[in-house]
C-alpha positions in Angstrom: 40.4 -21.9 -3.5 36.6 -22.2 -2.5 36.8 -20.4 0.7 37.6 -17.1 -1.7 35.1 -18.2 -4.0 32.7 -18.0 -1.5 33.8 -14.5 0.1 33.2 -13.5 -3.0 30.2 -14.6 -3.6 28.8 -12.8 -0.5 30.2 -9.6 -1.8 27.8 -9.0 -4.9 24.6 -6.8 -4.6 22.3 -8.3 -1.9 18.7 -7.9 -2.3 16.6 -5.5 -0.2 13.7 -7.0 2.7 10.9 -5.0 4.4 10.1 -5.8 7.4 7.1 -4.8 9.5 8.8 -3.3 13.2 6.0 -1.9 14.5 2.0 -1.6 14.2 0.4 1.1 16.3 -2.6 0.1 18.7 -4.2 0.8 21.9 -7.1 3.5 22.4 -7.0 6.5 20.8 -5.7 9.0 23.4 -2.5 6.6 23.4 -2.3 6.8 19.7 -2.6 10.8 19.7 0.3 10.6 22.1 2.6 8.3 20.8 1.9 10.6 17.0 2.8 13.8 18.8 6.1 12.1 19.7 7.1 11.1 15.8 5.0 13.9 14.1 5.1 17.4 16.7 3.5 19.2 13.6 0.4 17.5 14.3 0.1 19.4 17.8 -2.9 22.2 16.5 -4.9 19.5 15.3 -4.2 16.5 17.8 -7.6 17.1 19.8 -9.8 17.2 17.0 -8.3 13.5 15.7 -10.6 10.8 15.5 -9.2 7.8 14.1 -5.1 7.3 14.0 -3.5 4.3 12.0 0.5 3.6 11.7 3.0 1.0 10.6 6.6 1.3 10.7 8.8 -0.7 8.5 12.5 -1.7 8.0 14.3 -1.4 4.8 17.7 -3.3 5.0 19.8 -6.2 2.9 17.8 -9.6 3.2 19.5 -11.6 5.7 22.8 -10.9 6.3 22.3 -7.8 9.4 24.8 -5.7 8.0 24.5 -2.7 5.6 22.4 0.2 5.9 18.9 0.0 7.2 16.1 2.7 6.9 13.1 2.8 8.4 9.7 3.9 7.0 6.2 5.5 8.4 2.9 5.3 6.9 0.1 7.1 9.3 -3.7 7.5 8.4 -5.3 10.5 10.4 -9.2 11.2 10.5 -10.5 14.2 11.7 -13.3 16.9 10.7 -13.1 18.4 7.4 -12.9 22.5 9.2 -9.9 21.1 11.3 -7.9 19.4 8.7 -8.5 22.6 6.3 -7.6 25.3 8.9 -4.6 23.1 10.1 -3.2 22.4 6.5 -3.3 26.1 5.6 -0.1 26.6 6.5 1.8 23.8 4.7 3.8 24.2 1.5 2.0 22.4 -1.5 4.3 20.1 -3.2 2.3 18.8 -6.7 4.2 16.1 -9.0 5.8 14.0 -6.5 7.9 11.7 -8.3 7.7 8.4 -6.0 4.8 7.9 -3.7 5.5 5.4 -1.3 3.1 3.0 0.2 3.7 0.0 2.9 5.2 -3.5 2.0 2.2 -5.2 3.2 -1.0 -3.3 1.8 -3.3 -2.6 5.0 -7.3 -1.4 4.1 -6.5 2.0 5.7 -4.0 2.9 3.2 -5.3 4.6 0.0 -4.5 2.5 -3.8 -2.9 4.2 -6.1 -6.0 5.0 -7.9 -6.9 7.3 -4.4 -3.4 8.3 -4.1 -3.8 10.1 -7.7 -6.3 12.2 -5.7 -4.8 13.8 -2.8 -3.6 16.8 -2.5 0.0 16.5 -1.7 2.2 19.0 0.8 6.0 18.8 1.9 6.7 17.3 5.1 7.6 20.4 7.7 9.2 17.8 10.1 13.4 18.2 9.0 15.4 15.5 9.2 13.4 13.3 7.3 12.0 12.8 3.5 8.0 11.9 2.9 5.1 14.0 2.6 1.4 14.6 3.4 -1.1 14.0 1.3 -4.7 15.3 2.0 -7.8 13.5 0.8 -10.4 15.6 -1.9 -13.1 15.8 0.9 -10.4 16.8 3.4 -11.1 14.7 6.5 -8.4 12.3 5.7 -4.4 12.9 6.5 -2.0 10.4 5.0 1.9 10.8 6.1 4.6 8.8 4.8 8.1 9.4 6.4 11.2 8.1 5.6 15.2 7.6 6.3 15.8 7.1 2.7 
């Protein structure tokens, strides 16, 4: 009986955990190369980027090693306003997002809730992932969130 009770107790809903899997580091040219592999849509602006930050997180069932694991990526890319304006002209506006994700552990380079409200949002042109592009009002910062959720 005790074995059945233990087996049943492990079958209930398990809490999700979020874990940092990767944080980009290294010189800017290495960061650009890594970013182009994951976000090929930035190719036309890649040579204009002056800063790139990125983290990858995994979201899964706590402590089990079983069940689904999703991935989420958070990017910040800085470039001159003229370059971002030209690049973003081909994006599809996506106003009124119902959910705007943020990294599970705050980063000083990711916008806070008030700053997120001021972003201009666009749909991700890359297929196979959910997410959004947010561009700062002064047009010199691009934020990207991608996820497999």
